[in-house]
TORMARGU-185662 format. One record per residue: residue number from 1; y, z, x of N, C-alpha, C in turn. Coordinates in nm, 3 decimals, always signed. Layout:
<nodes>
{NUM,{Y,Z,X},{Y,Z,X},{Y,Z,X}}
...
</nodes>
This chain:
<nodes>
{1,{+3.174,+6.222,+3.989},{+3.211,+6.307,+3.875},{+3.189,+6.454,+3.911}}
{2,{+3.290,+6.536,+3.886},{+3.281,+6.679,+3.920},{+3.180,+6.751,+3.832}}
{3,{+3.099,+6.836,+3.894},{+2.996,+6.909,+3.820},{+3.058,+7.026,+3.743}}
{4,{+2.999,+7.054,+3.629},{+3.045,+7.169,+3.551},{+2.988,+7.295,+3.612}}
{5,{+3.043,+7.410,+3.574},{+2.992,+7.537,+3.625},{+2.847,+7.559,+3.582}}
{6,{+2.815,+7.512,+3.462},{+2.677,+7.523,+3.412},{+2.582,+7.446,+3.504}}
{7,{+2.621,+7.325,+3.542},{+2.537,+7.243,+3.630},{+2.522,+7.308,+3.768}}
{8,{+2.631,+7.363,+3.820},{+2.627,+7.428,+3.951},{+2.529,+7.546,+3.950}}
{9,{+2.536,+7.627,+3.846},{+2.447,+7.743,+3.836},{+2.302,+7.701,+3.818}}
{10,{+2.281,+7.593,+3.744},{+2.145,+7.546,+3.718},{+2.080,+7.492,+3.845}}
{11,{+2.159,+7.426,+3.930},{+2.106,+7.366,+4.052},{+2.083,+7.469,+4.162}}
{12,{+2.133,+7.590,+4.143},{+2.112,+7.699,+4.239},{+1.991,+7.780,+4.194}}
{13,{+1.888,+7.785,+4.278},{+1.764,+7.855,+4.240},{+1.787,+8.002,+4.206}}
{14,{+1.888,+8.063,+4.269},{+1.916,+8.205,+4.244},{+1.975,+8.229,+4.105}}
{15,{+2.043,+8.128,+4.049},{+2.108,+8.146,+3.919},{+2.043,+8.062,+3.808}}
{16,{+1.938,+7.986,+3.841},{+1.872,+7.903,+3.740},{+1.815,+7.990,+3.628}}
{17,{+1.762,+8.108,+3.663},{+1.707,+8.198,+3.563},{+1.811,+8.239,+3.461}}
{18,{+1.936,+8.256,+3.505},{+2.045,+8.292,+3.414},{+2.070,+8.179,+3.314}}
{19,{+2.067,+8.055,+3.363},{+2.086,+7.941,+3.273},{+1.970,+7.930,+3.176}}
{20,{+1.849,+7.959,+3.222},{+1.734,+7.959,+3.131},{+1.755,+8.060,+3.018}}
{21,{+1.810,+8.176,+3.054},{+1.840,+8.279,+2.953},{+1.940,+8.226,+2.851}}
{22,{+2.045,+8.158,+2.901},{+2.147,+8.104,+2.811},{+2.089,+7.996,+2.719}}
{23,{+1.998,+7.917,+2.769},{+1.934,+7.812,+2.688},{+1.866,+7.876,+2.568}}
{24,{+1.792,+7.984,+2.591},{+1.720,+8.051,+2.483},{+1.815,+8.127,+2.390}}
{25,{+1.926,+8.176,+2.444},{+2.020,+8.255,+2.365},{+2.113,+8.171,+2.278}}
{26,{+2.150,+8.053,+2.327},{+2.254,+7.975,+2.258},{+2.204,+7.846,+2.193}}
{27,{+2.080,+7.808,+2.218},{+2.028,+7.686,+2.158},{+1.905,+7.715,+2.075}}
{28,{+1.886,+7.645,+1.963},{+1.978,+7.544,+1.909},{+2.113,+7.605,+1.870}}
{29,{+2.210,+7.520,+1.846},{+2.348,+7.562,+1.821},{+2.359,+7.657,+1.701}}
{30,{+2.263,+7.655,+1.611},{+2.266,+7.744,+1.494},{+2.264,+7.892,+1.535}}
{31,{+2.226,+7.922,+1.659},{+2.223,+8.060,+1.707},{+2.362,+8.111,+1.745}}
{32,{+2.454,+8.019,+1.768},{+2.586,+8.055,+1.819},{+2.677,+8.111,+1.710}}
{33,{+2.740,+8.225,+1.736},{+2.833,+8.285,+1.640},{+2.959,+8.332,+1.713}}
{34,{+3.070,+8.337,+1.640},{+3.194,+8.387,+1.698},{+3.184,+8.538,+1.715}}
{35,{+3.245,+8.589,+1.819},{+3.248,+8.733,+1.844},{+3.355,+8.795,+1.757}}
{36,{+3.315,+8.882,+1.664},{+3.412,+8.947,+1.577},{+3.489,+9.054,+1.653}}
{37,{+3.415,+9.133,+1.730},{+3.479,+9.239,+1.808},{+3.399,+9.261,+1.935}}
{38,{+3.467,+9.267,+2.048},{+3.399,+9.288,+2.175},{+3.334,+9.426,+2.179}}
{39,{+3.216,+9.431,+2.239},{+3.149,+9.560,+2.258},{+3.223,+9.636,+2.368}}
{40,{+3.218,+9.768,+2.361},{+3.284,+9.850,+2.462},{+3.225,+9.818,+2.600}}
{41,{+3.312,+9.800,+2.696},{+3.266,+9.771,+2.831},{+3.244,+9.624,+2.859}}
{42,{+3.255,+9.540,+2.755},{+3.236,+9.396,+2.773},{+3.361,+9.334,+2.834}}
{43,{+3.341,+9.251,+2.935},{+3.455,+9.181,+2.994},{+3.500,+9.070,+2.899}}
{44,{+3.630,+9.057,+2.882},{+3.682,+8.957,+2.790},{+3.700,+8.824,+2.861}}
{45,{+3.595,+8.784,+2.932},{+3.596,+8.656,+3.003},{+3.462,+8.586,+2.984}}
{46,{+3.465,+8.454,+2.987},{+3.342,+8.375,+2.975},{+3.251,+8.410,+3.093}}
{47,{+3.125,+8.440,+3.063},{+3.031,+8.478,+3.167},{+2.991,+8.364,+3.260}}
{48,{+3.034,+8.245,+3.227},{+3.002,+8.129,+3.312},{+3.124,+8.084,+3.392}}
{49,{+3.234,+8.052,+3.324},{+3.350,+7.994,+3.394},{+3.463,+8.094,+3.418}}
{50,{+3.458,+8.210,+3.353},{+3.559,+8.313,+3.375},{+3.687,+8.297,+3.294}}
{51,{+3.690,+8.200,+3.201},{+3.810,+8.180,+3.118},{+3.830,+8.301,+3.027}}
{52,{+3.955,+8.342,+3.008},{+3.987,+8.455,+2.921},{+3.944,+8.425,+2.778}}
{53,{+3.883,+8.524,+2.712},{+3.834,+8.509,+2.575},{+3.903,+8.608,+2.482}}
{54,{+3.901,+8.577,+2.353},{+3.960,+8.665,+2.253},{+3.866,+8.675,+2.133}}
{55,{+3.854,+8.793,+2.075},{+3.766,+8.811,+1.959},{+3.845,+8.798,+1.830}}
{56,{+3.774,+8.782,+1.719},{+3.839,+8.760,+1.590},{+3.920,+8.880,+1.544}}
{57,{+3.873,+9.000,+1.573},{+3.944,+9.121,+1.530},{+4.082,+9.128,+1.594}}
{58,{+4.090,+9.090,+1.721},{+4.219,+9.090,+1.791},{+4.312,+8.984,+1.733}}
{59,{+4.256,+8.867,+1.706},{+4.335,+8.758,+1.647},{+4.397,+8.803,+1.515}}
{60,{+4.314,+8.859,+1.428},{+4.362,+8.899,+1.295},{+4.465,+9.011,+1.302}}
{61,{+4.442,+9.110,+1.388},{+4.536,+9.221,+1.398},{+4.671,+9.175,+1.453}}
{62,{+4.669,+9.085,+1.550},{+4.795,+9.035,+1.607},{+4.871,+8.949,+1.505}}
{63,{+4.797,+8.870,+1.428},{+4.862,+8.787,+1.327},{+4.928,+8.874,+1.220}}
{64,{+4.861,+8.983,+1.185},{+4.911,+9.071,+1.079},{+5.031,+9.153,+1.125}}
{65,{+5.028,+9.195,+1.252},{+5.129,+9.288,+1.301},{+5.251,+9.220,+1.362}}
{66,{+5.236,+9.096,+1.408},{+5.344,+9.031,+1.482},{+5.432,+8.945,+1.390}}
{67,{+5.550,+8.993,+1.359},{+5.642,+8.920,+1.270},{+5.696,+8.793,+1.338}}
{68,{+5.708,+8.798,+1.468},{+5.760,+8.683,+1.541},{+5.664,+8.564,+1.531}}
{69,{+5.536,+8.595,+1.515},{+5.437,+8.487,+1.504},{+5.466,+8.400,+1.382}}
{70,{+5.488,+8.463,+1.267},{+5.514,+8.389,+1.142},{+5.647,+8.314,+1.150}}
{71,{+5.744,+8.375,+1.214},{+5.875,+8.311,+1.229},{+5.863,+8.183,+1.313}}
{72,{+5.794,+8.194,+1.426},{+5.777,+8.079,+1.514},{+5.683,+7.975,+1.455}}
{73,{+5.587,+8.023,+1.376},{+5.494,+7.929,+1.312},{+5.568,+7.840,+1.213}}
{74,{+5.656,+7.898,+1.133},{+5.734,+7.821,+1.036},{+5.826,+7.722,+1.108}}
{75,{+5.884,+7.765,+1.219},{+5.969,+7.677,+1.298},{+5.888,+7.560,+1.354}}
{76,{+5.767,+7.590,+1.395},{+5.677,+7.488,+1.449},{+5.640,+7.386,+1.342}}
{77,{+5.613,+7.432,+1.221},{+5.578,+7.343,+1.110},{+5.694,+7.250,+1.077}}
{78,{+5.815,+7.306,+1.078},{+5.934,+7.224,+1.051},{+5.950,+7.115,+1.157}}
{79,{+5.924,+7.149,+1.281},{+5.934,+7.050,+1.389},{+5.827,+6.942,+1.372}}
{80,{+5.707,+6.983,+1.331},{+5.599,+6.886,+1.309},{+5.637,+6.786,+1.201}}
{81,{+5.701,+6.836,+1.093},{+5.742,+6.749,+0.983},{+5.848,+6.648,+1.027}}
{82,{+5.925,+6.686,+1.128},{+6.028,+6.596,+1.180},{+5.973,+6.503,+1.287}}
{83,{+5.845,+6.521,+1.320},{+5.785,+6.437,+1.423},{+5.810,+6.487,+1.563}}
{84,{+5.858,+6.610,+1.575},{+5.885,+6.668,+1.706},{+5.763,+6.748,+1.754}}
{85,{+5.741,+6.747,+1.884},{+5.627,+6.819,+1.941},{+5.671,+6.953,+1.998}}
{86,{+5.579,+7.049,+1.991},{+5.604,+7.180,+2.049},{+5.519,+7.193,+2.174}}
{87,{+5.578,+7.232,+2.284},{+5.504,+7.248,+2.409},{+5.390,+7.347,+2.390}}
{88,{+5.279,+7.325,+2.458},{+5.159,+7.409,+2.443},{+5.191,+7.557,+2.457}}
{89,{+5.262,+7.592,+2.563},{+5.291,+7.734,+2.588},{+5.389,+7.793,+2.487}}
{90,{+5.458,+7.707,+2.410},{+5.554,+7.755,+2.311},{+5.496,+7.762,+2.170}}
{91,{+5.373,+7.717,+2.153},{+5.311,+7.723,+2.021},{+5.293,+7.869,+1.980}}
{92,{+5.317,+7.896,+1.854},{+5.314,+8.034,+1.804},{+5.181,+8.104,+1.833}}
{93,{+5.071,+8.034,+1.809},{+4.940,+8.097,+1.826},{+4.911,+8.128,+1.974}}
{94,{+4.965,+8.048,+2.066},{+4.946,+8.072,+2.208},{+5.036,+8.185,+2.256}}
{95,{+5.163,+8.179,+2.217},{+5.264,+8.275,+2.263},{+5.243,+8.416,+2.208}}
{96,{+5.202,+8.426,+2.082},{+5.193,+8.557,+2.019},{+5.050,+8.608,+1.995}}
{97,{+4.954,+8.518,+1.986},{+4.818,+8.560,+1.949},{+4.718,+8.555,+2.064}}
{98,{+4.693,+8.436,+2.115},{+4.586,+8.423,+2.215},{+4.632,+8.444,+2.359}}
{99,{+4.760,+8.420,+2.386},{+4.814,+8.430,+2.522},{+4.732,+8.346,+2.621}}
{100,{+4.681,+8.234,+2.574},{+4.603,+8.145,+2.661},{+4.453,+8.166,+2.655}}
{101,{+4.409,+8.273,+2.591},{+4.265,+8.299,+2.579},{+4.207,+8.207,+2.471}}
{102,{+4.075,+8.183,+2.478},{+4.008,+8.100,+2.378},{+3.904,+8.183,+2.305}}
{103,{+3.857,+8.131,+2.193},{+3.761,+8.204,+2.109},{+3.634,+8.239,+2.185}}
{104,{+3.589,+8.363,+2.166},{+3.465,+8.410,+2.229},{+3.347,+8.381,+2.137}}
{105,{+3.239,+8.334,+2.196},{+3.116,+8.306,+2.123},{+2.999,+8.379,+2.189}}
{106,{+2.898,+8.411,+2.110},{+2.778,+8.472,+2.166},{+2.655,+8.413,+2.097}}
{107,{+2.537,+8.451,+2.146},{+2.413,+8.396,+2.090},{+2.317,+8.505,+2.048}}
{108,{+2.188,+8.474,+2.046},{+2.085,+8.570,+2.004},{+2.024,+8.640,+2.125}}
{109,{+2.003,+8.770,+2.113},{+1.937,+8.850,+2.215},{+2.003,+8.833,+2.353}}
{110,{+2.134,+8.846,+2.356},{+2.208,+8.834,+2.481},{+2.333,+8.921,+2.476}}
{111,{+2.375,+8.969,+2.592},{+2.500,+9.046,+2.604},{+2.611,+8.958,+2.657}}
{112,{+2.583,+8.830,+2.676},{+2.682,+8.738,+2.732},{+2.778,+8.689,+2.625}}
{113,{+2.895,+8.646,+2.670},{+2.994,+8.580,+2.583},{+3.040,+8.454,+2.656}}
{114,{+3.051,+8.345,+2.583},{+3.089,+8.217,+2.643},{+3.204,+8.152,+2.570}}
{115,{+3.272,+8.061,+2.638},{+3.373,+7.979,+2.573},{+3.304,+7.857,+2.514}}
{116,{+3.370,+7.788,+2.425},{+3.310,+7.672,+2.358},{+3.276,+7.561,+2.457}}
{117,{+3.360,+7.542,+2.557},{+3.336,+7.435,+2.653},{+3.206,+7.456,+2.731}}
{118,{+3.179,+7.580,+2.769},{+3.057,+7.608,+2.844},{+2.933,+7.593,+2.756}}
{119,{+2.946,+7.626,+2.628},{+2.834,+7.605,+2.535},{+2.806,+7.456,+2.522}}
{120,{+2.911,+7.375,+2.512},{+2.893,+7.231,+2.505},{+2.830,+7.178,+2.634}}
{121,{+2.872,+7.231,+2.748},{+2.815,+7.189,+2.876},{+2.668,+7.228,+2.886}}
{122,{+2.633,+7.343,+2.828},{+2.493,+7.388,+2.826},{+2.409,+7.292,+2.742}}
{123,{+2.462,+7.255,+2.626},{+2.393,+7.159,+2.540},{+2.375,+7.025,+2.611}}
{124,{+2.480,+6.979,+2.678},{+2.472,+6.852,+2.752},{+2.366,+6.858,+2.861}}
{125,{+2.357,+6.973,+2.929},{+2.258,+6.991,+3.035},{+2.117,+6.976,+2.981}}
{126,{+2.092,+7.040,+2.867},{+1.958,+7.034,+2.807},{+1.927,+6.893,+2.758}}
{127,{+2.023,+6.828,+2.696},{+2.002,+6.691,+2.646},{+1.968,+6.596,+2.761}}
{128,{+2.041,+6.608,+2.872},{+2.013,+6.523,+2.987},{+1.879,+6.558,+3.050}}
{129,{+1.849,+6.686,+3.052},{+1.722,+6.731,+3.108},{+1.603,+6.674,+3.033}}
{130,{+1.613,+6.671,+2.900},{+1.506,+6.615,+2.819},{+1.498,+6.464,+2.837}}
{131,{+1.614,+6.400,+2.847},{+1.620,+6.255,+2.864},{+1.554,+6.212,+2.995}}
{132,{+1.579,+6.290,+3.101},{+1.525,+6.255,+3.232},{+1.401,+6.337,+3.269}}
{133,{+1.340,+6.399,+3.170},{+1.213,+6.472,+3.187},{+1.219,+6.581,+3.294}}
{134,{+1.327,+6.658,+3.294},{+1.336,+6.774,+3.383},{+1.227,+6.873,+3.342}}
{135,{+1.138,+6.906,+3.435},{+1.021,+6.989,+3.402},{+1.060,+7.126,+3.350}}
{136,{+1.157,+7.190,+3.415},{+1.196,+7.324,+3.371},{+1.257,+7.323,+3.232}}
{137,{+1.350,+7.231,+3.207},{+1.415,+7.225,+3.076},{+1.315,+7.188,+2.968}}
{138,{+1.225,+7.095,+2.997},{+1.120,+7.058,+2.900},{+1.036,+7.180,+2.866}}
{139,{+1.002,+7.258,+2.969},{+0.922,+7.380,+2.948},{+0.999,+7.481,+2.863}}
{140,{+1.127,+7.501,+2.892},{+1.207,+7.599,+2.817},{+1.219,+7.559,+2.670}}
{141,{+1.240,+7.429,+2.644},{+1.253,+7.382,+2.505},{+1.121,+7.398,+2.431}}
{142,{+1.009,+7.364,+2.497},{+0.877,+7.380,+2.434},{+0.848,+7.527,+2.409}}
{143,{+0.893,+7.612,+2.499},{+0.874,+7.756,+2.482},{+0.951,+7.806,+2.359}}
{144,{+1.073,+7.754,+2.339},{+1.152,+7.792,+2.221},{+1.083,+7.747,+2.093}}
{145,{+1.024,+7.627,+2.097},{+0.953,+7.576,+1.979},{+0.835,+7.667,+1.945}}
{146,{+0.762,+7.709,+2.050},{+0.648,+7.798,+2.027},{+0.695,+7.931,+1.970}}
{147,{+0.806,+7.982,+2.025},{+0.859,+8.112,+1.978},{+0.896,+8.104,+1.830}}
{148,{+0.953,+7.990,+1.788},{+0.990,+7.972,+1.648},{+0.867,+7.981,+1.558}}
{149,{+0.758,+7.920,+1.603},{+0.633,+7.923,+1.527},{+0.580,+8.065,+1.518}}
{150,{+0.574,+8.133,+1.633},{+0.521,+8.270,+1.634},{+0.610,+8.365,+1.553}}
{151,{+0.742,+8.343,+1.555},{+0.833,+8.427,+1.477},{+0.806,+8.414,+1.327}}
{152,{+0.760,+8.298,+1.286},{+0.727,+8.276,+1.145},{+0.618,+8.372,+1.100}}
{153,{+0.521,+8.394,+1.189},{+0.413,+8.489,+1.158},{+0.464,+8.633,+1.166}}
{154,{+0.539,+8.663,+1.273},{+0.584,+8.800,+1.296},{+0.676,+8.852,+1.186}}
{155,{+0.751,+8.763,+1.121},{+0.848,+8.805,+1.020},{+0.799,+8.788,+0.876}}
{156,{+0.672,+8.754,+0.861},{+0.619,+8.731,+0.727},{+0.558,+8.858,+0.669}}
{157,{+0.602,+8.898,+0.551},{+0.555,+9.021,+0.488},{+0.412,+9.011,+0.434}}
{158,{+0.357,+8.892,+0.432},{+0.221,+8.873,+0.381},{+0.115,+8.924,+0.480}}
{159,{+0.155,+8.938,+0.606},{+0.061,+8.981,+0.709},{+0.077,+9.130,+0.738}}
{160,{-0.036,+9.197,+0.762},{-0.029,+9.340,+0.794},{-0.009,+9.358,+0.945}}
{161,{+0.004,+9.483,+0.986},{+0.033,+9.514,+1.126},{-0.075,+9.463,+1.220}}
{162,{-0.200,+9.478,+1.181},{-0.311,+9.432,+1.266},{-0.308,+9.280,+1.285}}
{163,{-0.279,+9.209,+1.178},{-0.273,+9.062,+1.185},{-0.157,+9.017,+1.272}}
{164,{-0.042,+9.084,+1.258},{+0.074,+9.048,+1.341},{+0.049,+9.078,+1.488}}
{165,{-0.029,+9.182,+1.514},{-0.062,+9.216,+1.652},{-0.152,+9.108,+1.713}}
{166,{-0.239,+9.050,+1.633},{-0.324,+8.939,+1.681},{-0.237,+8.821,+1.724}}
{167,{-0.134,+8.795,+1.644},{-0.043,+8.684,+1.674},{+0.033,+8.713,+1.804}}
{168,{+0.081,+8.837,+1.820},{+0.153,+8.875,+1.941},{+0.064,+8.860,+2.065}}
{169,{-0.063,+8.895,+2.050},{-0.158,+8.885,+2.161},{-0.176,+8.739,+2.203}}
{170,{-0.187,+8.651,+2.104},{-0.201,+8.508,+2.134},{-0.075,+8.456,+2.201}}
{171,{+0.042,+8.500,+2.152},{+0.169,+8.456,+2.209},{+0.181,+8.500,+2.355}}
{172,{+0.146,+8.626,+2.382},{+0.153,+8.676,+2.520},{+0.059,+8.596,+2.610}}
{173,{-0.059,+8.564,+2.557},{-0.158,+8.489,+2.633},{-0.106,+8.352,+2.671}}
{174,{-0.041,+8.286,+2.575},{+0.013,+8.151,+2.599},{+0.132,+8.155,+2.694}}
{175,{+0.225,+8.250,+2.671},{+0.347,+8.256,+2.753},{+0.318,+8.299,+2.896}}
{176,{+0.217,+8.385,+2.916},{+0.185,+8.433,+3.051},{+0.100,+8.335,+3.129}}
{177,{+0.051,+8.232,+3.060},{-0.032,+8.130,+3.125},{+0.019,+7.991,+3.086}}
{178,{+0.134,+7.950,+3.140},{+0.198,+7.824,+3.101},{+0.108,+7.702,+3.111}}
{179,{+0.018,+7.703,+3.209},{-0.069,+7.587,+3.229},{-0.195,+7.593,+3.143}}
{180,{-0.214,+7.708,+3.077},{-0.335,+7.727,+2.998},{-0.299,+7.725,+2.849}}
{181,{-0.350,+7.629,+2.779},{-0.317,+7.616,+2.637},{-0.397,+7.715,+2.553}}
{182,{-0.355,+7.732,+2.430},{-0.427,+7.821,+2.337},{-0.569,+7.769,+2.316}}
{183,{-0.662,+7.862,+2.297},{-0.803,+7.825,+2.278},{-0.827,+7.784,+2.133}}
{184,{-0.943,+7.727,+2.108},{-0.980,+7.691,+1.971},{-0.985,+7.815,+1.883}}
{185,{-1.028,+7.928,+1.943},{-1.033,+8.053,+1.869},{-0.894,+8.098,+1.827}}
{186,{-0.797,+8.079,+1.917},{-0.658,+8.114,+1.887},{-0.608,+8.030,+1.769}}
{187,{-0.635,+7.900,+1.774},{-0.591,+7.810,+1.668},{-0.654,+7.849,+1.534}}
{188,{-0.780,+7.892,+1.539},{-0.852,+7.932,+1.416},{-0.785,+8.054,+1.355}}
{189,{-0.749,+8.152,+1.438},{-0.681,+8.273,+1.390},{-0.549,+8.236,+1.325}}
{190,{-0.470,+8.155,+1.393},{-0.339,+8.116,+1.341},{-0.351,+8.034,+1.212}}
{191,{-0.452,+7.947,+1.208},{-0.471,+7.865,+1.088},{-0.509,+7.952,+0.968}}
{192,{-0.597,+8.050,+0.990},{-0.637,+8.140,+0.881},{-0.519,+8.221,+0.830}}
{193,{-0.436,+8.269,+0.922},{-0.319,+8.348,+0.882},{-0.216,+8.260,+0.811}}
{194,{-0.205,+8.137,+0.854},{-0.112,+8.042,+0.791},{-0.154,+8.017,+0.646}}
{195,{-0.284,+7.999,+0.625},{-0.336,+7.977,+0.489},{-0.311,+8.100,+0.401}}
{196,{-0.327,+8.218,+0.461},{-0.302,+8.341,+0.385},{-0.156,+8.348,+0.342}}
{197,{-0.064,+8.316,+0.432},{+0.078,+8.319,+0.400},{+0.112,+8.220,+0.290}}
{198,{+0.051,+8.102,+0.296},{+0.077,+7.999,+0.196},{+0.027,+8.042,+0.058}}
{199,{-0.089,+8.107,+0.053},{-0.144,+8.156,-0.074},{-0.054,+8.263,-0.134}}
{200,{-0.006,+8.356,-0.048},{+0.082,+8.462,-0.096},{+0.214,+8.405,-0.146}}
{201,{+0.260,+8.301,-0.078},{+0.384,+8.236,-0.118},{+0.372,+8.172,-0.255}}
{202,{+0.258,+8.110,-0.282},{+0.235,+8.045,-0.412},{+0.228,+8.148,-0.523}}
{203,{+0.170,+8.264,-0.493},{+0.159,+8.371,-0.594},{+0.297,+8.423,-0.635}}
{204,{+0.387,+8.428,-0.537},{+0.518,+8.488,-0.562},{+0.621,+8.390,-0.619}}
{205,{+0.579,+8.265,-0.642},{+0.673,+8.168,-0.698},{+0.693,+8.193,-0.847}}
</nodes>
């Protein structure tokens, strides 16, 4: 079975770090959003496979401005009703709107843009990695889980700046020492802050 571009990059030690970045940026899938408009200087190609991409702003402007698109679209619908097929390259949306490009997607805290197929391949890579206990992927997923927990503290208005700084210090300590788990003192700090947030939440109900 032919390897995907995602798999090829992951198996190369020089590009594995890039895939790790994509894992954190695009997973879980709830992080993924369509690109409304490309940033200036951004290449309109998937950063993994190089497939041409298109943003939503371009799609909408071409649909609005191109009269031939609506004409061919109506012709295509009539053919569909008759049970006739329209060749891929002759479809209105391909010929007048996308020109073969596919929807651009992006994630959180990244300048990359990907096609849907590469995002699916990334998800498949992580799922297989967890299934077969790939150490790196297991570590990356556990790191994301920890980040989610720490973000809960960092984004809570019940905590003051000093308290949030304590949480950041614990997070840095854990992330910089992968083999060293949080201390009992760290857990005590987090537990006390968690109780404070819960009390404030009850007051505001």
